[in-house]
DRENTORKOL-47459 format. One record per residue (C-alpha): residue number from 1; x, y, z. Coordinates in steps of 0.05 Angstrom, whole numbers. Example, Ala and Ser with C-alpha at 12.3 -4.5 7.8 and 13.67 -1.06 7.14 Angstrom:
@n:1; px:246; py:-90; pz:156 $
@n:2; px:273; py:-21; pz:143 $
END
This chain:
@n:1; px:-988; py:2045; pz:-1941 $
@n:2; px:-983; py:2071; pz:-2012 $
@n:3; px:-920; py:2052; pz:-2048 $
@n:4; px:-886; py:2072; pz:-2113 $
@n:5; px:-855; py:2013; pz:-2147 $
@n:6; px:-782; py:2019; pz:-2162 $
@n:7; px:-793; py:1970; pz:-2219 $
@n:8; px:-842; py:2012; pz:-2259 $
@n:9; px:-844; py:2080; pz:-2227 $
@n:10; px:-919; py:2070; pz:-2225 $
@n:11; px:-963; py:2073; pz:-2163 $
@n:12; px:-974; py:2002; pz:-2142 $
@n:13; px:-1030; py:2015; pz:-2093 $
@n:14; px:-1038; py:1995; pz:-2021 $
@n:15; px:-1002; py:1932; pz:-1999 $
@n:16; px:-1038; py:1896; pz:-1944 $
@n:17; px:-998; py:1894; pz:-1879 $
@n:18; px:-1024; py:1831; pz:-1848 $
@n:19; px:-991; py:1783; pz:-1800 $
@n:20; px:-949; py:1724; pz:-1823 $
@n:21; px:-922; py:1664; pz:-1787 $
@n:22; px:-851; py:1638; pz:-1802 $
@n:23; px:-830; py:1603; pz:-1866 $
@n:24; px:-875; py:1543; pz:-1863 $
@n:25; px:-933; py:1511; pz:-1898 $
@n:26; px:-1000; py:1520; pz:-1865 $
@n:27; px:-1072; py:1533; pz:-1880 $
@n:28; px:-1071; py:1609; pz:-1873 $
@n:29; px:-1131; py:1640; pz:-1839 $
@n:30; px:-1106; py:1711; pz:-1831 $
@n:31; px:-1104; py:1704; pz:-1756 $
@n:32; px:-1034; py:1677; pz:-1746 $
@n:33; px:-983; py:1719; pz:-1709 $
@n:34; px:-927; py:1752; pz:-1748 $
@n:35; px:-858; py:1723; pz:-1746 $
@n:36; px:-818; py:1767; pz:-1699 $
@n:37; px:-757; py:1776; pz:-1742 $
@n:38; px:-730; py:1840; pz:-1772 $
@n:39; px:-693; py:1841; pz:-1839 $
@n:40; px:-628; py:1845; pz:-1799 $
@n:41; px:-640; py:1774; pz:-1775 $
@n:42; px:-622; py:1749; pz:-1845 $
@n:43; px:-551; py:1753; pz:-1869 $
@n:44; px:-556; py:1742; pz:-1944 $
@n:45; px:-569; py:1809; pz:-1978 $
@n:46; px:-589; py:1829; pz:-2048 $
@n:47; px:-623; py:1884; pz:-2087 $
@n:48; px:-661; py:1894; pz:-2152 $
@n:49; px:-650; py:1945; pz:-2208 $
@n:50; px:-681; py:1973; pz:-2271 $
@n:51; px:-672; py:2034; pz:-2315 $
@n:52; px:-704; py:2075; pz:-2258 $
@n:53; px:-639; py:2069; pz:-2220 $
@n:54; px:-584; py:2120; pz:-2234 $
@n:55; px:-531; py:2092; pz:-2280 $
@n:56; px:-476; py:2072; pz:-2284 $
@n:57; px:-478; py:2024; pz:-2225 $
@n:58; px:-414; py:2005; pz:-2190 $
@n:59; px:-428; py:1932; pz:-2182 $
@n:60; px:-362; py:1915; pz:-2150 $
@n:61; px:-376; py:1964; pz:-2094 $
@n:62; px:-440; py:1926; pz:-2078 $
@n:63; px:-401; py:1861; pz:-2075 $
@n:64; px:-349; py:1891; pz:-2029 $
@n:65; px:-405; py:1915; pz:-1983 $
@n:66; px:-430; py:1844; pz:-1975 $
@n:67; px:-487; py:1840; pz:-2026 $
@n:68; px:-493; py:1772; pz:-2059 $
@n:69; px:-549; py:1775; pz:-2111 $
@n:70; px:-588; py:1822; pz:-2156 $
@n:71; px:-652; py:1816; pz:-2197 $
@n:72; px:-653; py:1860; pz:-2259 $
@n:73; px:-713; py:1882; pz:-2299 $
@n:74; px:-711; py:1855; pz:-2370 $
@n:75; px:-781; py:1863; pz:-2398 $
@n:76; px:-853; py:1886; pz:-2386 $
@n:77; px:-915; py:1864; pz:-2422 $
@n:78; px:-906; py:1838; pz:-2493 $
@n:79; px:-861; py:1892; pz:-2522 $
@n:80; px:-821; py:1933; pz:-2472 $
@n:81; px:-747; py:1918; pz:-2460 $
@n:82; px:-710; py:1953; pz:-2405 $
@n:83; px:-654; py:1991; pz:-2440 $
@n:84; px:-605; py:1979; pz:-2383 $
@n:85; px:-617; py:1905; pz:-2376 $
@n:86; px:-563; py:1875; pz:-2421 $
@n:87; px:-508; py:1920; pz:-2395 $
@n:88; px:-530; py:1912; pz:-2322 $
@n:89; px:-534; py:1836; pz:-2330 $
@n:90; px:-464; py:1831; pz:-2358 $
@n:91; px:-434; py:1880; pz:-2308 $
@n:92; px:-465; py:1848; pz:-2246 $
@n:93; px:-444; py:1779; pz:-2269 $
@n:94; px:-372; py:1800; pz:-2281 $
@n:95; px:-370; py:1832; pz:-2212 $
@n:96; px:-388; py:1766; pz:-2179 $
@n:97; px:-461; py:1778; pz:-2162 $
@n:98; px:-512; py:1722; pz:-2171 $
@n:99; px:-561; py:1748; pz:-2222 $
@n:100; px:-629; py:1735; pz:-2253 $
@n:101; px:-674; py:1774; pz:-2300 $
@n:102; px:-746; py:1792; pz:-2282 $
@n:103; px:-808; py:1806; pz:-2323 $
@n:104; px:-860; py:1856; pz:-2300 $
@n:105; px:-927; py:1824; pz:-2316 $
@n:106; px:-972; py:1872; pz:-2354 $
@n:107; px:-1025; py:1866; pz:-2409 $
@n:108; px:-1023; py:1810; pz:-2459 $
@n:109; px:-1029; py:1735; pz:-2454 $
@n:110; px:-984; py:1697; pz:-2408 $
@n:111; px:-953; py:1659; pz:-2466 $
@n:112; px:-939; py:1722; pz:-2507 $
@n:113; px:-907; py:1756; pz:-2447 $
@n:114; px:-865; py:1695; pz:-2432 $
@n:115; px:-841; py:1691; pz:-2504 $
@n:116; px:-819; py:1764; pz:-2501 $
@n:117; px:-784; py:1753; pz:-2435 $
@n:118; px:-748; py:1690; pz:-2457 $
@n:119; px:-722; py:1721; pz:-2521 $
@n:120; px:-696; py:1782; pz:-2485 $
@n:121; px:-663; py:1743; pz:-2429 $
@n:122; px:-629; py:1695; pz:-2478 $
@n:123; px:-603; py:1752; pz:-2520 $
@n:124; px:-568; py:1779; pz:-2459 $
@n:125; px:-534; py:1712; pz:-2445 $
@n:126; px:-582; py:1683; pz:-2393 $
@n:127; px:-600; py:1610; pz:-2398 $
@n:128; px:-615; py:1594; pz:-2325 $
@n:129; px:-559; py:1543; pz:-2320 $
@n:130; px:-493; py:1580; pz:-2321 $
@n:131; px:-453; py:1590; pz:-2259 $
@n:132; px:-481; py:1649; pz:-2221 $
@n:133; px:-550; py:1649; pz:-2253 $
@n:134; px:-610; py:1645; pz:-2206 $
@n:135; px:-679; py:1624; pz:-2230 $
@n:136; px:-717; py:1675; pz:-2273 $
@n:137; px:-770; py:1719; pz:-2240 $
@n:138; px:-840; py:1744; pz:-2257 $
@n:139; px:-863; py:1806; pz:-2220 $
@n:140; px:-938; py:1804; pz:-2204 $
@n:141; px:-961; py:1870; pz:-2175 $
@n:142; px:-1013; py:1923; pz:-2187 $
@n:143; px:-1003; py:1980; pz:-2235 $
@n:144; px:-1030; py:2047; pz:-2211 $
@n:145; px:-1069; py:2008; pz:-2159 $
@n:146; px:-1102; py:1963; pz:-2211 $
@n:147; px:-1093; py:1892; pz:-2231 $
@n:148; px:-1060; py:1879; pz:-2299 $
@n:149; px:-1112; py:1871; pz:-2354 $
@n:150; px:-1140; py:1800; pz:-2359 $
@n:151; px:-1092; py:1772; pz:-2307 $
@n:152; px:-1116; py:1707; pz:-2276 $
@n:153; px:-1088; py:1642; pz:-2250 $
@n:154; px:-1092; py:1609; pz:-2319 $
@n:155; px:-1052; py:1664; pz:-2353 $
@n:156; px:-1000; py:1666; pz:-2299 $
@n:157; px:-994; py:1590; pz:-2303 $
@n:158; px:-983; py:1596; pz:-2378 $
@n:159; px:-927; py:1646; pz:-2367 $
@n:160; px:-894; py:1604; pz:-2314 $
@n:161; px:-899; py:1540; pz:-2355 $
@n:162; px:-870; py:1572; pz:-2417 $
@n:163; px:-813; py:1603; pz:-2377 $
@n:164; px:-800; py:1537; pz:-2341 $
@n:165; px:-796; py:1500; pz:-2407 $
@n:166; px:-748; py:1551; pz:-2435 $
@n:167; px:-699; py:1552; pz:-2377 $
@n:168; px:-710; py:1485; pz:-2343 $
@n:169; px:-723; py:1514; pz:-2274 $
@n:170; px:-784; py:1538; pz:-2235 $
@n:171; px:-787; py:1614; pz:-2238 $
@n:172; px:-789; py:1657; pz:-2175 $
@n:173; px:-853; py:1696; pz:-2165 $
@n:174; px:-852; py:1766; pz:-2136 $
@n:175; px:-920; py:1781; pz:-2108 $
@n:176; px:-961; py:1799; pz:-2046 $
@n:177; px:-1021; py:1770; pz:-2011 $
@n:178; px:-1061; py:1831; pz:-2033 $
@n:179; px:-1046; py:1816; pz:-2107 $
@n:180; px:-1063; py:1743; pz:-2098 $
@n:181; px:-1128; py:1758; pz:-2062 $
@n:182; px:-1153; py:1813; pz:-2109 $
@n:183; px:-1121; py:1801; pz:-2177 $
@n:184; px:-1119; py:1725; pz:-2174 $
@n:185; px:-1182; py:1721; pz:-2131 $
@n:186; px:-1146; py:1676; pz:-2083 $
@n:187; px:-1130; py:1623; pz:-2136 $
@n:188; px:-1056; py:1613; pz:-2127 $
@n:189; px:-1049; py:1544; pz:-2157 $
@n:190; px:-1004; py:1571; pz:-2212 $
@n:191; px:-953; py:1593; pz:-2159 $
@n:192; px:-949; py:1526; pz:-2124 $
@n:193; px:-881; py:1506; pz:-2153 $
@n:194; px:-848; py:1575; pz:-2147 $
@n:195; px:-807; py:1606; pz:-2092 $
@n:196; px:-839; py:1670; pz:-2067 $
@n:197; px:-805; py:1738; pz:-2067 $
@n:198; px:-849; py:1784; pz:-2026 $
@n:199; px:-851; py:1858; pz:-2008 $
@n:200; px:-864; py:1886; pz:-1939 $
@n:201; px:-839; py:1955; pz:-1924 $
@n:202; px:-830; py:1992; pz:-1858 $
@n:203; px:-852; py:1930; pz:-1821 $
@n:204; px:-801; py:1928; pz:-1765 $
@n:205; px:-806; py:1856; pz:-1740 $
@n:206; px:-866; py:1835; pz:-1782 $
@n:207; px:-851; py:1793; pz:-1843 $
@n:208; px:-892; py:1789; pz:-1907 $
@n:209; px:-960; py:1755; pz:-1905 $
@n:210; px:-962; py:1686; pz:-1935 $
@n:211; px:-991; py:1674; pz:-2004 $
@n:212; px:-1033; py:1612; pz:-2013 $
@n:213; px:-1009; py:1587; pz:-1945 $
@n:214; px:-936; py:1592; pz:-1966 $
@n:215; px:-882; py:1638; pz:-1940 $
@n:216; px:-828; py:1680; pz:-1970 $
@n:217; px:-759; py:1658; pz:-1993 $
@n:218; px:-737; py:1729; pz:-2010 $
@n:219; px:-763; py:1791; pz:-1973 $
@n:220; px:-761; py:1859; pz:-2005 $
@n:221; px:-762; py:1899; pz:-1941 $
@n:222; px:-750; py:1970; pz:-1966 $
@n:223; px:-754; py:2011; pz:-2029 $
@n:224; px:-716; py:2068; pz:-1996 $
@n:225; px:-652; py:2031; pz:-1980 $
@n:226; px:-580; py:2050; pz:-1993 $
@n:227; px:-534; py:2002; pz:-2030 $
@n:228; px:-461; py:2019; pz:-2042 $
@n:229; px:-449; py:2028; pz:-2116 $
@n:230; px:-520; py:2054; pz:-2129 $
@n:231; px:-537; py:2127; pz:-2127 $
@n:232; px:-604; py:2144; pz:-2096 $
@n:233; px:-655; py:2099; pz:-2065 $
@n:234; px:-655; py:2024; pz:-2076 $
@n:235; px:-699; py:1963; pz:-2067 $
@n:236; px:-663; py:1919; pz:-2016 $
@n:237; px:-677; py:1845; pz:-2004 $
@n:238; px:-657; py:1789; pz:-1957 $
@n:239; px:-656; py:1715; pz:-1972 $
@n:240; px:-682; py:1667; pz:-1919 $
@n:241; px:-629; py:1613; pz:-1927 $
@n:242; px:-554; py:1610; pz:-1923 $
@n:243; px:-505; py:1636; pz:-1974 $
@n:244; px:-485; py:1565; pz:-1989 $
@n:245; px:-557; py:1548; pz:-2006 $
@n:246; px:-564; py:1608; pz:-2051 $
@n:247; px:-500; py:1592; pz:-2087 $
@n:248; px:-525; py:1522; pz:-2099 $
@n:249; px:-588; py:1550; pz:-2131 $
@n:250; px:-543; py:1592; pz:-2175 $
@n:251; px:-504; py:1530; pz:-2198 $
@n:252; px:-441; py:1551; pz:-2161 $
@n:253; px:-396; py:1499; pz:-2130 $
@n:254; px:-351; py:1517; pz:-2071 $
@n:255; px:-300; py:1569; pz:-2091 $
@n:256; px:-331; py:1580; pz:-2160 $
@n:257; px:-348; py:1649; pz:-2184 $
@n:258; px:-401; py:1670; pz:-2236 $
@n:259; px:-378; py:1661; pz:-2307 $
@n:260; px:-414; py:1721; pz:-2337 $
@n:261; px:-466; py:1718; pz:-2392 $
@n:262; px:-452; py:1672; pz:-2450 $
@n:263; px:-388; py:1646; pz:-2418 $
@n:264; px:-369; py:1577; pz:-2393 $
@n:265; px:-413; py:1517; pz:-2392 $
@n:266; px:-477; py:1504; pz:-2355 $
@n:267; px:-469; py:1476; pz:-2285 $
@n:268; px:-518; py:1442; pz:-2238 $
@n:269; px:-571; py:1394; pz:-2260 $
@n:270; px:-613; py:1445; pz:-2298 $
@n:271; px:-675; py:1404; pz:-2288 $
@n:272; px:-717; py:1452; pz:-2248 $
@n:273; px:-707; py:1429; pz:-2177 $
@n:274; px:-657; py:1482; pz:-2158 $
@n:275; px:-621; py:1429; pz:-2117 $
@n:276; px:-554; py:1454; pz:-2140 $
@n:277; px:-497; py:1418; pz:-2174 $
@n:278; px:-462; py:1357; pz:-2150 $
@n:279; px:-456; py:1288; pz:-2179 $
@n:280; px:-484; py:1237; pz:-2132 $
@n:281; px:-555; py:1213; pz:-2132 $
@n:282; px:-546; py:1197; pz:-2059 $
@n:283; px:-514; py:1264; pz:-2049 $
@n:284; px:-502; py:1266; pz:-1974 $
@n:285; px:-536; py:1247; pz:-1910 $
@n:286; px:-599; py:1288; pz:-1917 $
@n:287; px:-643; py:1315; pz:-1971 $
@n:288; px:-619; py:1379; pz:-2005 $
@n:289; px:-649; py:1435; pz:-1964 $
@n:290; px:-657; py:1480; pz:-2026 $
@n:291; px:-699; py:1429; pz:-2063 $
@n:292; px:-772; py:1434; pz:-2079 $
@n:293; px:-819; py:1386; pz:-2043 $
@n:294; px:-894; py:1378; pz:-2053 $
@n:295; px:-942; py:1395; pz:-1998 $
@n:296; px:-985; py:1337; pz:-1974 $
@n:297; px:-1043; py:1346; pz:-1927 $
@n:298; px:-1112; py:1318; pz:-1910 $
@n:299; px:-1151; py:1301; pz:-1974 $
@n:300; px:-1091; py:1291; pz:-2019 $
@n:301; px:-1087; py:1227; pz:-2061 $
@n:302; px:-1037; py:1193; pz:-2106 $
@n:303; px:-970; py:1159; pz:-2110 $
@n:304; px:-936; py:1214; pz:-2070 $
@n:305; px:-983; py:1200; pz:-2013 $
@n:306; px:-969; py:1125; pz:-2019 $
@n:307; px:-895; py:1141; pz:-2016 $
@n:308; px:-902; py:1184; pz:-1955 $
@n:309; px:-943; py:1129; pz:-1921 $
@n:310; px:-889; py:1077; pz:-1934 $
@n:311; px:-836; py:1125; pz:-1907 $
@n:312; px:-878; py:1138; pz:-1845 $
@n:313; px:-883; py:1063; pz:-1836 $
@n:314; px:-808; py:1057; pz:-1844 $
@n:315; px:-802; py:1107; pz:-1787 $
@n:316; px:-844; py:1064; pz:-1742 $
@n:317; px:-912; py:1096; pz:-1752 $
@n:318; px:-975; py:1054; pz:-1759 $
@n:319; px:-1005; py:1074; pz:-1825 $
@n:320; px:-1035; py:1038; pz:-1886 $
@n:321; px:-1004; py:1054; pz:-1953 $
@n:322; px:-1069; py:1065; pz:-1991 $
@n:323; px:-1053; py:1130; pz:-2027 $
@n:324; px:-1106; py:1170; pz:-1989 $
@n:325; px:-1084; py:1224; pz:-1940 $
@n:326; px:-1138; py:1216; pz:-1887 $
@n:327; px:-1140; py:1224; pz:-1811 $
@n:328; px:-1097; py:1163; pz:-1798 $
@n:329; px:-1041; py:1190; pz:-1842 $
@n:330; px:-1048; py:1259; pz:-1812 $
@n:331; px:-1042; py:1231; pz:-1742 $
@n:332; px:-982; py:1188; pz:-1762 $
@n:333; px:-949; py:1249; pz:-1793 $
@n:334; px:-960; py:1291; pz:-1730 $
@n:335; px:-931; py:1236; pz:-1687 $
@n:336; px:-870; py:1231; pz:-1733 $
@n:337; px:-862; py:1307; pz:-1730 $
@n:338; px:-864; py:1308; pz:-1654 $
@n:339; px:-811; py:1254; pz:-1651 $
@n:340; px:-765; py:1294; pz:-1696 $
@n:341; px:-773; py:1362; pz:-1664 $
@n:342; px:-818; py:1390; pz:-1719 $
@n:343; px:-883; py:1428; pz:-1711 $
@n:344; px:-936; py:1374; pz:-1707 $
@n:345; px:-987; py:1401; pz:-1756 $
@n:346; px:-998; py:1335; pz:-1793 $
@n:347; px:-978; py:1367; pz:-1859 $
@n:348; px:-919; py:1339; pz:-1899 $
@n:349; px:-879; py:1398; pz:-1923 $
@n:350; px:-805; py:1408; pz:-1938 $
@n:351; px:-779; py:1398; pz:-1866 $
@n:352; px:-818; py:1334; pz:-1858 $
@n:353; px:-797; py:1307; pz:-1926 $
@n:354; px:-725; py:1321; pz:-1908 $
@n:355; px:-732; py:1278; pz:-1846 $
@n:356; px:-774; py:1223; pz:-1879 $
@n:357; px:-731; py:1204; pz:-1939 $
@n:358; px:-675; py:1156; pz:-1928 $
@n:359; px:-622; py:1128; pz:-1974 $
@n:360; px:-635; py:1057; pz:-2000 $
@n:361; px:-596; py:1014; pz:-2048 $
@n:362; px:-588; py:942; pz:-2071 $
@n:363; px:-596; py:893; pz:-2014 $
@n:364; px:-640; py:939; pz:-1972 $
@n:365; px:-707; py:915; pz:-1948 $
@n:366; px:-768; py:946; pz:-1916 $
@n:367; px:-821; py:1000; pz:-1923 $
@n:368; px:-772; py:1053; pz:-1948 $
@n:369; px:-755; py:1007; pz:-2006 $
@n:370; px:-830; py:1000; pz:-2020 $
@n:371; px:-835; py:1076; pz:-2022 $
@n:372; px:-780; py:1079; pz:-2075 $
@n:373; px:-811; py:1022; pz:-2114 $
@n:374; px:-879; py:1056; pz:-2114 $
@n:375; px:-847; py:1118; pz:-2144 $
@n:376; px:-807; py:1079; pz:-2196 $
@n:377; px:-870; py:1040; pz:-2216 $
@n:378; px:-904; py:1107; pz:-2225 $
@n:379; px:-855; py:1122; pz:-2282 $
@n:380; px:-874; py:1059; pz:-2320 $
@n:381; px:-824; py:1010; pz:-2292 $
@n:382; px:-850; py:938; pz:-2287 $
@n:383; px:-826; py:924; pz:-2217 $
@n:384; px:-860; py:895; pz:-2156 $
@n:385; px:-872; py:936; pz:-2094 $
@n:386; px:-846; py:882; pz:-2047 $
@n:387; px:-797; py:919; pz:-2003 $
@n:388; px:-736; py:881; pz:-2030 $
@n:389; px:-685; py:923; pz:-2067 $
@n:390; px:-661; py:873; pz:-2118 $
@n:391; px:-631; py:879; pz:-2189 $
@n:392; px:-697; py:899; pz:-2221 $
@n:393; px:-706; py:957; pz:-2173 $
@n:394; px:-634; py:978; pz:-2183 $
@n:395; px:-641; py:976; pz:-2259 $
@n:396; px:-703; py:1019; pz:-2254 $
@n:397; px:-667; py:1068; pz:-2209 $
@n:398; px:-608; py:1072; pz:-2256 $
@n:399; px:-653; py:1085; pz:-2316 $
@n:400; px:-690; py:1140; pz:-2278 $
@n:401; px:-626; py:1173; pz:-2257 $
@n:402; px:-597; py:1173; pz:-2327 $
@n:403; px:-661; py:1205; pz:-2355 $
@n:404; px:-659; py:1259; pz:-2302 $
@n:405; px:-587; py:1280; pz:-2304 $
@n:406; px:-566; py:1246; pz:-2240 $
@n:407; px:-506; py:1201; pz:-2227 $
@n:408; px:-531; py:1132; pz:-2247 $
@n:409; px:-508; py:1093; pz:-2186 $
@n:410; px:-574; py:1058; pz:-2172 $
@n:411; px:-575; py:1085; pz:-2101 $
@n:412; px:-637; py:1125; pz:-2083 $
@n:413; px:-611; py:1182; pz:-2041 $
@n:414; px:-638; py:1252; pz:-2027 $
@n:415; px:-630; py:1280; pz:-2097 $
@n:416; px:-661; py:1219; pz:-2130 $
@n:417; px:-718; py:1220; pz:-2079 $
@n:418; px:-731; py:1293; pz:-2095 $
@n:419; px:-733; py:1280; pz:-2170 $
@n:420; px:-778; py:1220; pz:-2162 $
@n:421; px:-828; py:1254; pz:-2118 $
@n:422; px:-831; py:1318; pz:-2159 $
@n:423; px:-836; py:1287; pz:-2227 $
@n:424; px:-899; py:1275; pz:-2268 $
@n:425; px:-918; py:1202; pz:-2263 $
@n:426; px:-949; py:1166; pz:-2321 $
@n:427; px:-998; py:1109; pz:-2322 $
@n:428; px:-953; py:1049; pz:-2332 $
@n:429; px:-971; py:980; pz:-2351 $
@n:430; px:-994; py:940; pz:-2292 $
@n:431; px:-933; py:916; pz:-2252 $
@n:432; px:-929; py:845; pz:-2227 $
@n:433; px:-966; py:847; pz:-2160 $
@n:434; px:-929; py:824; pz:-2100 $
@n:435; px:-978; py:845; pz:-2046 $
@n:436; px:-1054; py:840; pz:-2043 $
@n:437; px:-1088; py:888; pz:-2091 $
@n:438; px:-1121; py:930; pz:-2037 $
@n:439; px:-1053; py:944; pz:-2005 $
@n:440; px:-1009; py:948; pz:-2067 $
@n:441; px:-974; py:1016; pz:-2066 $
@n:442; px:-957; py:1010; pz:-2140 $
@n:443; px:-1030; py:1009; pz:-2158 $
@n:444; px:-1037; py:1083; pz:-2143 $
@n:445; px:-1022; py:1119; pz:-2208 $
@n:446; px:-1058; py:1185; pz:-2205 $
@n:447; px:-1020; py:1249; pz:-2196 $
@n:448; px:-1024; py:1278; pz:-2126 $
@n:449; px:-1079; py:1329; pz:-2119 $
@n:450; px:-1039; py:1368; pz:-2069 $
@n:451; px:-1005; py:1433; pz:-2084 $
@n:452; px:-930; py:1428; pz:-2097 $
@n:453; px:-889; py:1476; pz:-2056 $
@n:454; px:-832; py:1509; pz:-2094 $
@n:455; px:-790; py:1523; pz:-2092 $
@n:456; px:-787; py:1522; pz:-2023 $
@n:457; px:-722; py:1556; pz:-2035 $
@n:458; px:-693; py:1540; pz:-1967 $
@n:459; px:-706; py:1495; pz:-1909 $
@n:460; px:-767; py:1524; pz:-1875 $
@n:461; px:-764; py:1546; pz:-1803 $
@n:462; px:-833; py:1519; pz:-1786 $
@n:463; px:-888; py:1480; pz:-1818 $
@n:464; px:-943; py:1506; pz:-1774 $
END
């Protein structure tokens, strides 16, 4: 199917229409069956705009019709600025839409394109943290059926890193499996921390094909849609999660409305997890469903694997916390998944993390405490991994929370777990050993070799 991009007006080439399974984390072979959902199965609607849309746009009419979010073209390449962006961004924000700018990736280095994008977005009042602002977006698609000049995983990674540093949140990536396979030659490592916004048009009940084994958070299901307030054809999207989850990603507390560009004060934690605002490190009974969790599977190594092994042990599974994700850990994971109604694929993705983590605080004992201590030790804290949550562990937890914008209550709840597991561990001084060296969880200091998922934007439906 040949498509004309509404973002550029340029022929984008043939998008591959291949099957996809639900929103999970699997090793994609191309043989999985498509998820049998139509766009109508998802209730949170949005659209995207650029100067190619007829103006002016009646943003309030879109809101009244039930649309919640809009992505707006800001820049392309290293020099182009969309002439409608600043006005559109302000108007949509004032109308109550959740908003984010997007950059159409073209020629030029990733860093140079990111610099151009960041400058333009900031000038319009976007900082990624104000109430109503969703994470920024990079659009990776073909131009006239060809890949952008010199695009590769390294350059895309440079763009994403620069943008993440500027706005403190992992950018969303708009792309397709065809682009990843041909333009990135299947190397999707740069995308591992980003939520995916994917196109698939005229597909009926077949959702977009996964990219790098990961599934969509936002689905652009038509370029010929009709949106109240817009004249002519429109790109229409659905979000896989709930409206509450999307609002959390846009730093909106219950009842709060977008502040508009340049107004108000930043809300939410602004640290890149997209976990939403809120004050408590414990933050409720379960892990925030909108948070990013790393993907762990057979062959992974590091402190995150050690943590997962301790948590599996805390759940009653027989597994050694050696920091190596081998067959024993895979089998223990599958058993845990079966006991919690999850797809038993032996891969620890967002659904499994959400079930594994448990709140621990001073006075607690056991393997879950060891999991927390292994993480805290990975940030340079001189604490023993002994399974006893004493004053030293609490002090380390408080220090970590303060440095990561969390309520410093010393309780390791879902939000603190998420920050711990997703952060970059350093090589600390050797902690005082409390268990034999060959079993000491805190001895594992290397970063996990697994891909981080990312922004899994919402709680996945499956992990198979």
